[in-house]
N, C-alpha and C positions, 0 to 999 in steps of 0.2 A: 503495500500500500504505500504510497509513494508521492514524490513531487515531480512536476514536469519541468523540462528544460525551460520552457516559457509558459507563462500562465495562459491557459486556453481562453479563447475569446468567450466561450460560453460561460466559463467560470468568472471571467472579468465582469460579464454582464450580471452573473449570478450575485457577485459580491459588490457590484458597482455602486449602487445608489447609497452612498455614505456607508458602505459595508452593510447595507440593510439586509439583503438576503432573507428578508422577513425575519431577521434575527435581532430583536431588540436587546439592548443592554450591553453592547460591546463598547467599552470605554477606552478612549484613546488617552495617552499620557505617557510620562516617562516610565521606562521599564524599571521594575524593582531591582535591587542590587543582587538578588538571588532568585533565579527562576527554578521552578520545579523540573526535575529530570523528566524526560519523555516517559509517559506511561505512569508516572507517579501521581497518586490521587492528591487533590488539592488539600485534603484534610491533613496531610503530612506536614503542612506548613501553617496550620491554623486556618480556620475558615476564611477570615477576611484576607489575610496575607496570601493564602493559596489562591483564592479567587482572583485577586488583583494580578497575581503572577500569571495565571492562565490567560486572562484577558489581554495582558500586555504581550504575551507570546503570540496569541492569536492575531492581534493587531499588527505585529511586526511582520509576520509571514503567514497569511491565512491558509494558503494552499498546503504548505508544509505542516501547519498545525492540524488541518483536517486529516492529513495522511498519517500522522504519527501519534494521534491521541485517540483514546477510547470514545465511544459514543457518549458516555456519561460526562467525560471531561469537555467534549465539544458542547454539550448541552449547557454545562455550567458557564463556559466562557461566553457563549452567545445568548445567554438568558433564555434558553428553551425550557419548556416544561419538562418534567421528569420523563414523560413518554415522548420520544422523538416525533417531530412533525412529519417525518417520513415513514413512520410506522402506521399501517392501515389495518382495518379489521378484515375478516375473511370475506364479508359481503362485498366490500369495496374491491378487494382483490379479485373476486370472481367476476366482477363487471368489467375489468380491464380488457382492452382489445388484445394485448399481448400478455400472456400469463406464463411466468417462468417459475417452475416448481422444483426446488432443489431437494433431492432425496439423499440425505447423508447415509442412511443405512445401505442403500443399493448403489451409492456413488453414481447417480444418474441425474440428469436435468431433463424434465419434461417441458417442452415448449408447445404452447397452444396459441396460435395466431391465425388471422384470416388467410395468410399466404401459405402456411404450412404447419404441420404438426410433427414433432420429432422427439425422440428419446436419445439423449447424447450421454456418453461417458464423461465423467468429471473426476477431478481430484480436489477434494475439500481439504481443510486443515488437518494436519497430522497431530494426533494426540501424543502425550497428554497436555502439552502446553499450548498448542496452536489450533485447537478444535474450532471449526467455523461456528460462530455463535448464532443465536436467534432461532433455534429450532422451535416450531410451534407458532411462529410469528410471520407476518407478512409486511412487506415494505414497498414503498414506491422508490424508484431509482433516485439517488441524490443527484448525480450527474453522469453523463456519458462522454467518452473521449476515444477517438479513433486510435490514437497511440499515446500511451502513458508510460513514463519511465520511473521506476521505483527509486525513491530516495533512501529507502532502508536497505535495499539489497543490490548495491553496486550498479545502480541505473539499469536494472533488469527490465527489458521491454515487456510491456503488458498491452498487446494489441487488442483493439476493440473492447475497451474496458467499460463496464457498467457498474458504478459504485452504488452501494446500498448499505444500510445499517452502519452509518458513520464512515468507516474506513475499509470496509470489505468490498472487494471488486470481483466481478465475474469477467474473465478475460482469457485470451488465447495463450498457449504456452509452447515452449520449445520441447518440454519434457513430455511429449505425447505418449511415450512408452509407459509412463506411469499412470495414465488415465485408467479409471476403474478402481482406484484405491486412494486413500488419503495420502497426500504428499506435500501440501502447500503450507505456508505460514498462516493460513486462515482464509485466503481468497478461494474462489471457486474457479478452478482451471478447466478449460475446454481445449479441444484441438483448434488450431488456427482457423480451419474451414468452418467448424461449428460456431466458434466465437463470432466470426464475421456474419454468419447467417442470423444469429441471435441479435447481434448489434444492429444489423440493417433493419430487422423487423421493429426493434424498439425505436430506432431513429425515424423510420417511416411513419410510425403512428404517434411519436412523441412520448417522452418519458412520463408525462402526466397520464398517458393511456396504457401504462405498463405496470405490472405488479410482480413482485418476487416473494415467494413463500418458501420458507425453509422447514423441512420435515425430517423426522427420523433421528437416529443416533449414530454418531461416527463409530464405525467398527474398530475394534482393537486389532493391532497388527502383531 
């Protein structure tokens, strides 16, 4: 989950209006002398100091912040309610034009769209530390990007990325030989061809008309 070489135009628009992003509460100001480490909860620094540090880090580099922090930390920094605005209920998910259903147990992605229906092999997060979160929940895509480069994993290419649940992405992979079993750091990997087909379907209908539901349990290896 990652940061791009250049901020994508879509994300600039997304964050553009005074960093609105429909995310109230982002405060600009001088950065505190000590920022929380990536992934460390704000509570480790005390409630007020930790929140100020998260917001300062988010203001300094929003794209990097979205990539490197948990959904809970993103919500704190941007003043979101405890339930992400991108989480949707099952009824709303079922009405989407493009439905993406991730089955962690079977390591498959079911795609239901007007253009095609398909069942594709995936690699979800490898346990015990990197299991793909969100099982039993549905999400609308946060943003999509034709080519994304990971800031966490040596600029690894993530073609046809569809981000959801904060910093999780569905994307193409070079490690296609591992598809069908958990292998990622939390993302949902697809073959490059399958990732492009899914990405094109979401792009054609718009991310507001797409849903991603995560089901099942990651198998032990």
